[in-house]
C-alpha positions in Angstrom: -9.6 -17.1 -17.9 -6.7 -14.7 -18.5 -5.1 -14.5 -21.5 -1.7 -13.2 -23.2 -1.1 -10.0 -24.2 1.2 -8.8 -27.0 3.4 -5.9 -26.2 4.5 -5.0 -30.0 6.7 -1.4 -28.5 8.6 -4.0 -26.4 8.3 -6.8 -28.7 7.2 -8.8 -26.2 4.8 -11.9 -25.3 3.5 -11.0 -21.5 2.1 -13.6 -19.6 -0.2 -12.1 -16.6 1.0 -14.0 -13.6 3.3 -16.6 -12.5 0.8 -19.0 -11.8 -0.5 -18.3 -15.7 3.4 -19.6 -16.2 3.5 -22.5 -14.6 0.6 -23.4 -16.2 1.8 -22.8 -19.5 5.1 -24.4 -18.8 3.1 -28.0 -18.7 1.9 -29.5 -21.9 -1.1 -29.8 -23.1 -2.5 -27.5 -20.8 -5.0 -24.7 -22.5 -2.2 -21.8 -21.0 0.3 -24.2 -22.8 -1.5 -24.1 -26.0 -2.1 -20.3 -25.7 1.4 -19.7 -25.2 2.6 -22.1 -28.3 0.0 -19.9 -30.9 1.7 -16.5 -29.6 4.9 -17.8 -30.2 4.2 -19.2 -33.6 2.4 -16.2 -34.6 5.3 -14.0 -33.1 8.5 -15.9 -33.1 10.8 -13.3 -32.8 8.9 -11.6 -29.7 10.3 -12.3 -26.2 8.2 -14.2 -23.2 7.9 -12.4 -20.4 5.8 -12.6 -17.0 4.1 -9.2 -16.3 5.3 -7.7 -13.0 3.0 -7.2 -10.8 2.6 -4.1 -8.7 5.0 -3.1 -6.1 3.7 -2.4 -2.8 4.4 1.2 -1.3 6.5 1.8 1.4 4.5 2.4 5.0 6.2 6.0 4.9 4.7 6.1 8.7 5.8 2.9 10.1 5.2 3.4 13.7 2.3 6.1 13.8 -0.3 4.5 16.1 -2.6 5.9 18.4 0.0 5.9 21.1 2.3 8.0 19.2 -0.8 10.4 18.1 -1.9 11.2 21.4 1.4 11.7 22.9 2.6 14.6 20.5 -1.0 16.1 20.8 -0.3 16.5 24.3 2.7 17.9 24.0 1.7 20.6 21.1 -1.8 21.5 21.7 -2.0 24.2 23.7 -5.5 24.6 24.2 -6.9 21.1 24.1 -9.5 21.2 21.3 -7.5 19.0 19.0 -6.8 16.3 22.1 -10.7 16.3 22.5 -11.4 16.0 18.7 -8.7 13.0 18.6 -10.6 11.4 21.5 -14.1 11.8 20.2 -12.7 10.5 16.7 -11.0 7.4 18.8 -14.5 7.3 20.6 -13.7 7.6 23.4 -15.9 10.4 24.4 -18.9 9.1 26.4 -21.1 10.5 24.2 -20.3 8.9 21.2 -20.2 4.9 20.6 -18.4 4.5 17.6 -15.2 5.7 16.4 -13.8 6.3 13.0 -11.3 4.1 10.8 -7.6 4.6 11.8 -6.8 6.1 7.9 -9.2 8.6 8.6 -8.0 9.4 11.7 -4.1 9.5 10.3 -5.3 11.4 8.0 -6.4 14.3 10.1 -3.6 13.9 12.2 -1.3 14.8 9.2 -3.8 17.5 8.1 -2.9 19.2 11.9 0.7 18.5 12.3 2.4 18.5 8.7 5.8 18.6 10.3 5.0 14.8 11.1 5.3 14.3 7.2 8.8 15.4 6.9 9.8 11.7 9.3 9.8 9.2 6.6 10.1 6.7 9.5 8.3 6.7 12.7 10.1 3.9 14.6 10.3 2.5 18.4 13.9 3.7 18.6 13.5 7.2 17.8 10.0 8.3 19.2 11.0 10.2 22.1 13.6 12.2 19.6 10.0 12.8 16.7 7.8 13.5 19.8 9.7 16.3 21.2 
């Protein structure tokens, strides 16, 4: 069971989640009893629900395999990067398995660091980004 947190710095009683807050709003529940006990011990503290971790924005939305392949074709002069890309994707006849998308994405961004300056790669501006 998750418990309340007493934050003395901010003078707050922090409930761990909205689920806990809902349960604490029902008279007689274990969460209700915990909250009332904390409020009795810290009558001047404000009761808050702890904020959950915020999701980070996907800054490379649209960076899919098709985009990577197209970009490599236009910027790989000797063909070695395209060969490595196809090998990682499992498109090589000798290798039957492929790497995970995250591993391929990391490799691609290391090969082409200029892509990092694009905040979002969307279908609408792909033609500009690939050029």
